[in-house]
N, C-alpha and C positions, 0 to 999 in steps of 0.2 A: 504494500500500500504506500502511495506517495501523496503527500499533502503539499499544496502550493499556495503561497501567499504573495500577492503582488503589493508593491508600494511605489510611490514616486509620482503618481498622477497629480493633476492640478490644472490651474488656469494659466495660460500663457498667451502672449500676443503673437500674431502671425510673424513668422521669421525667427521666432525664439526656439529654445531647446528645452528638452526634458529628458531625464534618464529614469526609466522604469527598472525596478528590480523584482526578481521572482525568487523568493526563498523556498527551497525544497527540503522536505524532511522525509525520511524513509530510507531504509538501508540500500535500496537499489536505485535511488533517484538519479544518480550520476550515470546510470546505464541507458537512460532513455534519450531520445531526441527531444529537445526542448523547442517549443514554438510560441510565437505570439500571434494572436488573432485579435480582431476588433469588431465591434458591432455598434453601428449608429442606430438611432431610433427609426423603426420602420424598415430597416434593411437587414439582409442576411449577414451572418457572421463571415467575416472576410479574413483570409490568410494574410499575414503581414510578413513574417520571417520565421525561419527555423535554423537550428544549429545541431549538428550531430553530437553524439555523446562525447566524442573526443575533442570537439571544437574545431576540427579540421575542415569541416564542410559547412557552408552556409548557403542559404537561398532566400531570395526576397521576392515579395510581390511587386508587380510592375509599378504600382502607385507609390511605393516608398523607396524604390531602388535609387541609390545614390544619396539618399537623405538619412536613412535609418541604418544603424549598425547593431547587429545582435552579437552577443558574446556570452561566455559562461566561465565560471570559476568553480571547478568541481571540488576543489579543496574546501571551498566555502559553501558548496551545494547551492549556489546562487547563479541565476541567469540575469542578463541585462538587455535592455533595449535602449540604445542611445538614439534620440530623435532630434534631428536638426532641421532647420528651415521649415518649421511647422506651418501648415496651412489650415484655414478653417475647416476644410474637408477632412482633416485628420481627426476632428472631434468625434469621439466614440468612447465606449467602455472597452478597455484593453484587457485581454485575458491571456494568462500564461497557461501553457498546456505541456504535458509530457506524454510521450507515446512513441509510435512508430513513425519513421520518416515519411513525410508527404505533406500535401497542402489541404487535404480533406479533413475537416474537423472530426469525422468519424474514426480517424486513425489514432486519435489521442484519447487515452483512457482517463487521464487525470487532468483536472482543471482547477484553476484558482477562482476566487470569487469576483475578480475583476477590479480595475481601478479606472476612474473617470479621467479622461483627458479632454480639456476644452480649450480650443484655440480661437481667440477673438480676432476679428478683422480690424 
């Protein structure tokens, strides 16, 4: 069993930056792919980024490529999402997930509670 807790969300102006963290607990947490998804009101959950268990492989959704960076520190059982050049359309609840590698939410068995990111124009 893996538990995930996100932190770092908040309100930021367009063009600003935020860093989200995902603290994982559970003996096997570091063995899973870690991903970030987001969901805006009235929209489906959207893939943002994922990172392999070793940290050697990353993959980004087209809407965040070049602006967001995913990383992880397995010694601390923590994953991160560095978000730069934020846009109002990045406003959403951001979820951390752990599971199998892929972009489909159904591949991820473990989810955090989400953290709100609001970007003002």
